[in-house]
N, C-alpha and C positions, 0 to 999 in steps of 0.2 A: 503493499499500500504506499502511495506517495505521502510526503509530509502534509500535515495540516497547515492551513492558512488561517491563523487566528491571531488576536491581538496579543494576548497574555495568557499562557497556560496556568500562571500562578492564580488566576481567578477561579479555576475549576471548583474548589470546595463551595464557594458561595453559589455558584451555578448548580451545582448538586442538591444544595439545600432547596433552591427554588423548585427543581424538577420533583423532589421528594414531597414538596408542599402540594403541588397540583395532582401529583399521582393519587393522593388521598381522595381527591374529588373527581376522579375519572374512572368510575367502577366499569362502564362499558368497555373501555379500552383494556382494563385489567382482564375482563373475562375473554376478550378476543385473544389477548396475549397468551393467556393460559393454553388455549386451543392451538394457537400458532406455534407455541413452543413444542407441542407434541407432534403436529402434523407437518410442520416445515413447508408451507405452500409455496415458498419463494426459494427453495433450496437450488442452489446453482445460478441464481439470478443476481444481477446488479440493478439497484433502484437509485435513481438521482431524484432529489427533492429540493425544489426552490420554493420556500415558503417562509412567512415571517419567523425569523429565528429567535424564539423565546421559549419559555419552560414548557408550554403545552406542545409545541412543535417537537421539541426535544424528546418529549416523552413518547410521541408518536413514531419518531425516527427509531427509537429503541424498540418500540412494538414491531416495526417492520423488520428490524435486524433480528428479533427473536423468531421471526417466521423463516429464517434462513437466508435472508437477503444480505448481500454486500451492499451497504448504504453510503451514498455520498450526499452530503447536505450543504445547501447554502441558503442565504436569504434571498427574498424577493423585493427587498426595499433597503436602502442603505441605513435608514434611520431606526428601522424596527429591529435590527439584529442587537441582541444583547450579548456583550462580550464574555460575561462570566458563564452565560449558558453555552454559548459557543465553545468555550474551553472545557466545560463539563461534558459535553457530548463527545468531544474529541478524546478525553481522558477515558471514555467508556468504550473506545475502539471504533468509533464511526468517524469517517473521513469528513472534515468540516473545511470549507473554504468561504470564510465570510468574517467581516469585522464591522463594528458600528462606525458610521460616518464615511463609509468608503466613497471615493470619488467615482464618477462615472466610469472612468477607464478601469479602476480597480473593481467596480461591481461587474462590469462585463468580463474582466479576466476571471473572477471567482465563478461566474456562470460557466465559462469555458472550461475551467479546470474540474468543475463538478461533472460535466458532461464527458471528460476525457476518458471516463471508465467505460464509455459506449454502453449505455445502460439498456436493459431489457424493458424497463418501465420508468416512466417519468411521472412524478407528482408535482404539478406546477401550480402557481398562484400568480395570476395576472397574465401569463402567457409568454414570459421571457424564454424559458427554456425551449418551448415550442418553436418561438420565432427564430431562435439559433439553429435548431435542428432542420427547419424548413428551408431558411433562407441563407444562412452562413456556412454552416457545417454539416450538410446532409451525410457525410461520411461517418459522423458520430452516431448516426441513427441506424447503422447497419444491422444491429441486433434488436432493434426496438419492436416490441409487441404492440405498444400503445401506451396511453397515459390517462391521468385524471386531471381535471382543472377544478380548482377550489373556488374561484370568485366570480362575480358578475362580469366584471371587465374582461377577464380572461375568456369567459364563455362567449361574450360579444366578439372577441377577436377570433375565436374558433370559428364561430359561424360564419364570419366574413371570409375567412380563409376557405372554408368549405364552399361557399357560393362562388368563390373565384377559382375553385379546383386547385387550391394550393395547400391542402392539407393531406399528405400522402399516407398518413398512419392514423388509426383509430383513437379518439380520445372520449372519456367518459365525463359528462358534465355534472360533477358532484355538486355544484353550486345550485343545480336545478332540482335536486332532491327535495322532496317535501320537508324531510327532517333536517335539511339544512336551511333553506331560505325562510321557512316559517319560524325558525327559532334563532339560528345564528344570525342571519341578516336583520331579523327584527329585534329579538331581545338582546342578543350579544352586541350589535352595533349600537342599539339604544342605550345601554348601560355603558359600554365602554367609551363611546364618544364623549359622554357627559363626564365620565370619570376623568378622562383626559383633559377636558376643557377646565373643569373645576380645580383639579390639582394644580394645573399649570397657571391659571389666572388668579386663584384665591378670591374670585368674585361671586357675588349671589346671582342666581338665575331667576329667581322670582322678580316679577315686575319688568323684566326686560323684554324688548321686542326681538324675538329670535326668527331668523329667516332661515327655513329649511328648503334648499334647492334640491328637488327630486323627491317624488313620493312613491318610489318603488318600495321593496320591503325594508331596505336600510333606511330610507327617509321616514317611513312609517314609524319604525322604531324610535328614531331620534326625535321625531315630533311628539310622539306619545310621551317620551320621558321629559322632554321640555315642558309639555303641558302639566305633567305631574310635579314638576319642580316649580311651578307657578308662573312659567313665562307666557306672554302673549305670542302665540305662534302664527307665522305667516308662511305659506307654502307657495313656492314657485314651480310650475311644471310646464312642459310642452305637449304632454299626453293629456287630451281632453278627458279620456275616462278617468285617469288618476286625479286629475284637477276636480272632477265631480266628486270622486270619493273623499278627497281632502276637505272640500266644502261640507259634505254631508257628515264628516267626521268632526265638524266644528271648528275648523281652521279658516282664517282669512286666506284667500287665494288671489294672487295678483302677479303681474310681470315683475322681473327683477328690477327694470327701470323705475318702478314706483317703490318696490320694497327697499331699494337702495337708500332711499330718502329717510326711511323711518326705522331701519333696523339697528339694533345695538350689536348684535352678534350674528354672524352668518356662517352656516354650515352647508357645504356642497356635498351631495351623495349621488351623482348623476352617471358617473362612467364616461362623461363627455368632457370636452375641453373648452375653454373660455366661457365658463358659466358666470364668472365674475370678471368684468373686463375694466380697462381704465375709464371708460364712460361712466360705469357704475360707481367706481371709486371716487371720482370727482363729485358725485352727488351724496356721498355718505357723510354722516356725522363725524365730528372730530371725536377720537376715541373709539370708533367702531373696530370690532374684532372680527377677523376672518379666519376660517379654519375649513380644512377639507377632510372628508371621510371617504372619498373615492380612491381607487387604487393608485393611480398616477397623479403627480403633482402638476396637472395641467388644468385643473377646474377653476382654481383661482389664479389669475394670470400674475404670478408673483414676479416673473421677469419684467414685465411692463411696469409694475408698480415700483421696482426698483430702479428702472431707468428714469421714471418720471419724478421720483423723490429728490428732494434737495439735500437731504441728510437721512441717515439710517443709524439705528442704534439698538443694542440689546437691552430690552426693558426688564426682562426677567429671563431665567433659563427657558429655553424653547419659545420665547416671544421676542420677535424682532419688530421695532417700531419704524415707521416710514413717515417722515414729515414732508408734506407736499409744499408746493409754492404758495398755496393759499394760506398756509400756517397751521392746517390741521394735521393730525397725526392718525394713522392707521396702524393697526397691529395685526401681525400675521403669526399663527401658532405653528410650530413644528415646520417651518420653511414651506408650508403649503402641502406637506405630505400627509399621510394618514394620521390624524390628530390622536386616534385611540392607541396607535403603537409608537408614532414618533414622539409622543408626549405621555404615554401611559404604558400599561401592560397588556393592552389588548383585551379580547373577550374573556369573560369569566371562564374557569376551568370546566364547569358543568356543561356549558354551551359547547366547548370545544371538544368535550368528550364525545358528544353526539356526532359533531362534524368529522372528527378524525376517525371515529368508528366507521363512518361512511367511506372515508378515504381508504382505510385499511382494507374493508371488505370489497371495495370496488377494484383495488389493486389485485386482491386474490381473485376476484372474477376474471380480470384480465389474464392473469396467469393461467387460469384453468380453460380459458377460451381463446387462447392465441390463434389468430386467424380466422375466427368465427364471427367477429363483430361485423355487421352488415353495412354500416355507415361510417364515414369519417368523424361525425359528431353523434355520440350515443347517449341516452338517458341512463341514469342509474336504475338497475332492474328494480321492479316493484317489490320483489321479495327482499331485497336488501333493505329498502326503505322501511318496510313493515318489520322486518327483524330488529332494526335498530330502534324503532319506536317501541316495540314490545320490551326490549332491554331497558329502554330509559324508563318505562313505566315501572318495571321491577325495580329499578334503582331507586325510583321515587316512593316505592311502597304502595303503588297504585295498582288495582286489578280492574278488569273490565269484563263485560259480558261476552259470550261467543254466540254465533248463531247455531241453532240446532239444524240437523239434516233437513227437517221439514221446512224450516225457514229458508235454508239454501235452495232447496227445490222450488219453493214459492217464488223467491226472487228471480231465480233463472228460467222459470217457466214462462213461455209466451201466453198462456192461458190466464195468468194472474191468480 
């Protein structure tokens, strides 16, 4: 195995403590790990993972390794990698290529190093591994069976590639599983975004005008939590159906041009670019706070803000202030990167227990069905979704009813 690329191996003990903490609250992964340890579904396989490198991810990489795989791990965002966790995983025998605050060139080099193992399966978050294997280094995909995609942005990129005929291997959209988007995207994002904002700013949410850009499942979660914290919530949308839903959920709905004038705090969750532009920024109040919870740092146009500012300064850790020619100052959290990870610890462990169970079982499905997946972009099999739901219920101490044979026959009968 090649050398690890981490910041400081001396940080490993603290990282191991963090991993041990989340393991206590990830019982579904523990159950899967016990079976994987016996059955070794990934024996002889190499699996490359690019995902937010923190304690829950590390726990998942260890689970995959217990299934017999040789695992190579890197981050999917330079600011979400935690150096102590990276060192801890490396100390446990998994190859790691990542460190916090990597430059664009370093980040790309880490991705390439991770793929240099010529993996059989990839687990991607945002689509960077997929992009490299398709467009830059197809030679590294010579053993590839397929892969999983974790997040909304990555699925959007996959579907675009498939439409263009530029996805030569099958991928499973873990993000689109019900047990992912209904809970990770809504409850996980909803809690972790506000955890990141509040710990970074040390400001109250109650009474503020909070602008939520995007009312998909992540936006729904962030809006719901903002409302619960006492904010006046404004939703900006381009999808008319989602806009109707936001209005009927009790939120004000308006274009960003209007919301920019009255918002105190802006959160983007769209997966698109230029959601907040210089035109919007010029309309904003002095002291307005901007942050992003989409995968890439293009939703708030921080580069344009930086160019038009007459001065910039660090207001607090993970808060950059930009003073405009008009004299007002706007604040950006976490450089416009994912605020819940750039300025926080990401989703709660119990939420990621569900999402990473889907990842592990979908990877196992790929290993068992190599060459059998019919399309470039595939859904998580319904039986995996349901199995994870049942494991989650058991972990919560909840039981449910089951249909009798007569009820099943009634539902399936055309006679009613």
